[in-house]
C-alpha positions as CSV (number, residue, x, y, z in Angstrom):
1,M,-53.0,117.8,-6.9
2,A,-53.1,118.8,-3.3
3,R,-55.9,121.3,-4.1
4,G,-58.1,118.4,-5.4
5,W,-57.5,116.4,-2.3
6,E,-58.1,119.3,0.0
7,S,-61.5,120.2,-1.7
8,K,-62.6,116.6,-1.4
9,S,-61.8,116.7,2.3
10,V,-63.8,119.9,2.8
11,E,-66.7,118.4,0.8
12,D,-66.7,115.3,3.1
13,Q,-66.5,117.5,6.2
14,Q,-69.4,119.6,5.0
15,A,-71.5,116.4,4.3
16,E,-70.7,115.0,7.7
17,A,-71.6,118.2,9.4
18,S,-75.0,118.4,7.7
19,R,-75.7,114.7,8.6
20,D,-74.8,115.5,12.3
21,K,-77.3,118.4,12.3
22,T,-80.2,116.4,10.9
23,S,-79.7,113.4,13.3
24,P,-81.5,113.5,16.6
25,K,-79.3,114.2,19.6
26,K,-78.9,111.4,22.1
27,H,-79.1,112.2,25.7
28,L,-76.4,110.2,27.4
29,T,-75.6,109.7,31.1
30,P,-72.2,110.6,32.3
31,D,-71.3,106.9,32.4
32,Q,-72.4,106.4,28.8
33,V,-70.3,109.4,27.7
34,V,-67.2,107.9,29.3
35,R,-68.0,104.5,27.7
36,E,-68.4,106.2,24.3
37,H,-65.1,108.0,24.7
38,Q,-63.3,104.9,25.7
39,L,-64.9,102.9,22.8
40,E,-63.8,105.7,20.3
41,G,-60.3,105.6,21.7
42,M,-60.1,101.8,21.3
43,R,-61.4,102.2,17.7
44,L,-58.7,104.7,17.0
45,S,-56.0,102.5,18.5
46,R,-57.3,99.6,16.4
47,A,-57.0,101.7,13.2
48,R,-53.4,102.7,14.2
49,V,-52.4,99.1,14.9
50,L,-53.9,98.0,11.5
51,Q,-51.8,100.7,9.8
52,Q,-48.7,99.6,11.6
53,L,-49.4,95.9,10.8
54,D,-49.7,96.8,7.2
55,S,-46.1,98.1,7.1
56,A,-44.5,95.8,9.6
57,R,-42.0,93.3,8.2
58,D,-40.3,91.7,11.3
59,P,-42.3,88.5,12.2
60,R,-42.0,89.2,15.9
61,H,-43.3,92.8,15.5
62,R,-46.2,91.5,13.3
63,Q,-47.0,88.9,16.0
64,M,-47.0,91.6,18.7
65,L,-49.3,93.8,16.6
66,Q,-51.7,90.9,15.8
67,D,-51.9,90.1,19.5
68,A,-52.6,93.8,20.2
69,L,-55.3,93.8,17.5
70,A,-56.9,90.7,19.0
71,E,-57.0,92.3,22.4
72,L,-58.5,95.5,21.1
73,D,-61.2,93.5,19.2
74,R,-61.9,91.6,22.5
75,R,-62.2,94.9,24.5
76,I,-64.3,96.6,21.8
77,L,-66.7,93.7,21.7
78,A,-66.9,93.6,25.5
79,A,-67.6,97.4,25.7
80,Q,-70.3,97.1,23.0
81,T,-72.1,94.2,24.6
82,S,-72.0,95.6,28.1
83,G,-73.7,98.9,27.1
């Protein structure tokens, strides 16, 4: 079972790597690079909060996570519209 999951992961990685090679490279300024890194960090944080929200049972904890999710959404939108 683990072998099938592993081979699928490798297949996905290879497909992603080939897509990256065929796409044209963007030349970004240092400020744009920083903004892209920050945006990616916020997206990863959002994914982690969603995962935690999925398993949270305590109403106060769920509310805290929903507030964090709303704030991350606001920041992501602001970062996307400012760039």
